[in-house]
C-alpha positions as CSV (number, residue, x, y, z in Angstrom):
1,M,2.1,25.3,-13.1
2,T,-1.3,25.1,-11.5
3,E,-1.5,26.4,-8.0
4,V,-3.6,24.5,-5.5
5,I,-4.3,25.9,-2.0
6,L,-3.6,23.8,1.0
7,A,-6.3,25.0,3.4
8,S,-4.6,24.4,6.8
9,R,-2.8,26.5,9.4
10,N,-1.4,23.5,11.2
11,A,2.3,23.5,10.5
12,H,2.7,19.8,11.3
13,K,-0.2,18.9,9.0
14,L,1.1,21.1,6.1
15,E,4.5,19.4,6.3
16,E,2.9,16.0,6.2
17,L,0.5,17.0,3.4
18,R,3.4,18.3,1.3
19,A,5.4,15.2,1.9
20,I,2.5,13.0,0.7
21,L,1.2,15.1,-2.2
22,A,4.3,16.6,-3.8
23,P,5.7,13.4,-5.2
24,L,2.2,12.4,-6.5
25,L,1.4,15.9,-8.0
26,P,4.7,17.1,-9.6
27,E,2.7,19.4,-12.0
28,V,1.0,21.2,-9.1
29,Q,2.3,24.0,-6.9
30,L,1.0,23.5,-3.4
31,V,0.5,26.9,-1.7
32,G,-0.3,27.5,2.0
33,D,-3.4,29.4,3.0
34,D,-2.8,32.6,4.9
35,G,-6.5,33.7,5.1
36,P,-8.7,33.7,8.1
37,E,-9.6,30.3,9.6
38,P,-13.3,29.4,9.1
39,V,-15.4,28.1,11.9
40,E,-15.6,24.4,11.7
41,S,-19.3,24.0,12.4
42,G,-19.8,20.7,10.7
43,I,-21.0,17.6,12.4
44,S,-18.7,15.2,10.5
45,F,-15.1,15.1,9.3
46,A,-16.4,15.5,5.7
47,E,-18.4,18.6,6.5
48,N,-15.5,20.3,8.3
49,A,-13.0,19.5,5.5
50,L,-15.4,21.0,2.9
51,I,-15.9,24.1,5.0
52,K,-12.1,24.7,5.1
53,A,-11.6,23.9,1.4
54,R,-14.6,26.0,0.3
55,A,-13.5,29.0,2.3
56,A,-10.0,29.0,0.7
57,A,-11.3,28.4,-2.8
58,I,-13.9,31.2,-2.7
59,R,-11.4,33.6,-1.1
60,T,-8.6,32.9,-3.6
61,G,-10.4,31.8,-6.7
62,K,-8.1,28.8,-6.9
63,P,-8.6,25.1,-6.3
64,A,-8.3,24.3,-2.7
65,I,-7.9,21.0,-0.8
66,A,-8.3,20.5,3.0
67,D,-8.6,17.7,5.4
68,D,-10.3,17.2,8.7
69,S,-9.0,14.3,10.8
70,G,-8.9,12.8,14.2
71,I,-9.0,9.7,16.3
72,A,-12.2,7.7,16.7
73,V,-12.2,5.2,19.7
74,R,-14.8,2.5,19.4
75,V,-15.6,2.0,23.1
76,M,-16.2,5.8,23.3
77,G,-18.8,5.7,20.4
78,G,-16.3,7.2,18.0
79,A,-15.1,10.1,20.2
80,P,-13.1,12.2,20.3
81,G,-13.9,12.2,16.5
82,I,-14.3,15.7,15.1
83,F,-13.4,17.2,18.5
84,S,-9.9,15.5,18.5
85,A,-8.0,18.7,18.2
86,R,-9.9,20.4,21.1
87,W,-10.5,17.3,23.3
88,G,-8.2,18.5,26.1
89,G,-9.7,22.0,26.4
90,P,-9.4,25.5,24.8
91,A,-5.6,25.5,24.7
92,R,-5.8,22.9,21.8
93,S,-2.7,21.2,23.1
94,D,-1.6,17.8,21.8
95,S,-0.3,17.0,25.2
96,A,-3.6,17.9,27.0
97,N,-5.6,16.0,24.4
98,V,-3.5,12.8,24.8
99,D,-3.5,13.1,28.6
100,L,-7.3,13.3,28.8
101,L,-7.9,10.4,26.4
102,L,-5.4,8.2,28.3
103,W,-7.2,9.1,31.6
104,Q,-10.6,8.3,30.1
105,L,-9.4,4.9,28.9
106,K,-7.2,4.0,31.9
107,D,-9.5,1.2,33.1
108,V,-10.3,-0.2,29.6
109,P,-8.5,-3.4,28.8
110,A,-6.4,-3.8,25.7
111,A,-9.0,-5.9,23.9
112,H,-11.5,-3.0,24.0
113,R,-9.2,-0.1,23.0
114,E,-9.8,-0.4,19.3
115,A,-9.5,3.0,17.4
116,S,-9.1,4.4,14.0
117,F,-7.4,7.5,12.7
118,V,-9.9,9.0,10.2
119,C,-9.2,11.6,7.5
120,A,-11.7,13.4,5.2
121,A,-10.0,15.0,2.3
122,A,-11.9,17.7,0.4
123,L,-11.4,19.4,-2.9
124,V,-13.2,22.5,-4.0
125,V,-12.7,24.0,-7.5
126,P,-14.2,27.4,-8.3
127,D,-15.1,28.4,-11.9
128,A,-15.4,31.8,-13.6
129,A,-19.2,31.9,-13.0
130,G,-18.7,31.9,-9.2
131,S,-19.9,28.3,-8.6
132,T,-17.8,25.4,-7.4
133,T,-17.4,21.7,-7.8
134,E,-16.8,19.8,-4.6
135,D,-15.5,16.3,-3.8
136,V,-14.7,14.6,-0.5
137,V,-13.3,11.2,0.3
138,L,-12.5,9.3,3.5
139,G,-9.4,7.4,4.6
140,E,-9.0,5.2,7.8
141,W,-6.1,3.7,9.6
142,E,-7.2,1.1,12.0
143,G,-5.5,0.2,15.3
144,S,-5.8,0.7,19.0
145,V,-4.9,3.1,21.8
146,L,-1.9,2.3,23.9
147,N,-1.7,2.7,27.7
148,E,1.1,5.3,27.5
149,R,3.1,7.4,25.0
150,R,5.7,5.8,22.9
151,G,8.0,7.4,20.3
152,E,9.1,10.9,19.3
153,N,7.9,11.3,15.7
154,G,4.6,12.6,14.5
155,F,2.1,14.8,16.3
156,G,-1.3,14.7,17.8
157,Y,-2.3,11.3,19.0
158,D,0.5,9.5,17.2
159,P,2.4,8.5,20.4
160,I,-0.6,6.5,21.7
161,F,-1.9,5.0,18.5
162,Q,-0.7,1.5,17.5
163,P,-1.6,0.6,13.9
164,R,-3.2,-2.8,13.5
165,G,-0.7,-5.5,12.7
166,M,2.3,-3.5,14.1
167,D,4.0,-3.6,17.4
168,V,5.0,0.1,17.5
169,S,3.1,3.4,17.9
170,A,2.6,5.7,15.0
171,A,5.2,8.0,16.6
172,E,7.8,5.2,16.5
173,I,7.4,4.8,12.7
174,D,9.8,6.6,10.4
175,P,7.9,9.6,9.0
176,E,8.4,8.6,5.4
177,K,7.0,5.2,6.1
178,K,4.1,6.6,8.1
179,N,3.3,8.9,5.1
180,L,2.8,5.7,3.0
181,L,0.5,4.0,5.6
182,S,-1.5,6.8,7.2
183,H,-5.2,7.7,7.1
184,R,-4.2,11.0,5.4
185,R,-2.2,9.1,2.7
186,R,-5.2,6.9,2.0
187,A,-7.6,9.8,1.8
188,F,-5.5,11.9,-0.5
189,E,-4.5,9.1,-2.7
190,A,-8.2,8.6,-3.4
191,L,-8.6,12.4,-3.9
192,I,-5.8,12.8,-6.4
193,P,-7.5,11.3,-9.4
194,L,-10.5,13.6,-8.8
195,L,-8.1,16.6,-8.6
196,Q,-6.4,15.6,-11.8
197,Q,-9.8,15.2,-13.5
198,R,-11.1,18.6,-12.2
199,L,-7.9,20.4,-13.4
200,G,-8.2,18.7,-16.8
């Protein structure tokens, strides 16, 4: 069975990735990455996802997939964007991130609180010669930012994100259903054919 490295140290994200990918890739063993975390110095979700996947692939010599994701609020010009995980300060706390975003939007009416969850999914496959092939795709889940937290499921900004066409937050959706709808699902569904092609 082919091993593919999941280049993430975020326990919540790893759980969600395995739930999404395992049924779609029964022939692949998904292995966590225990190496050092690279500096995410990119200026886009795609660049940061590739940085993480590239570091894991080069270190292990195995195919690696990674994602970089966050929330993009239209009235804020797409922020927090790539800074979503660090928006509330150096503690990188979900609670602090949500608190700050809610405060920044407290006077913005519902009609102007449009947002998207964005995910870039990257695949890096090394070869025997030391070079790599690289692919990256994007997935988006459109919606808006609520005025307050709702729900107990999920993580990150899920409690304040209301998907378009729904009357619940992402944290009020059953996790299995969320994994069929989310930005992460959309990105990795697009990446899977490329992974299957690369692995032959």
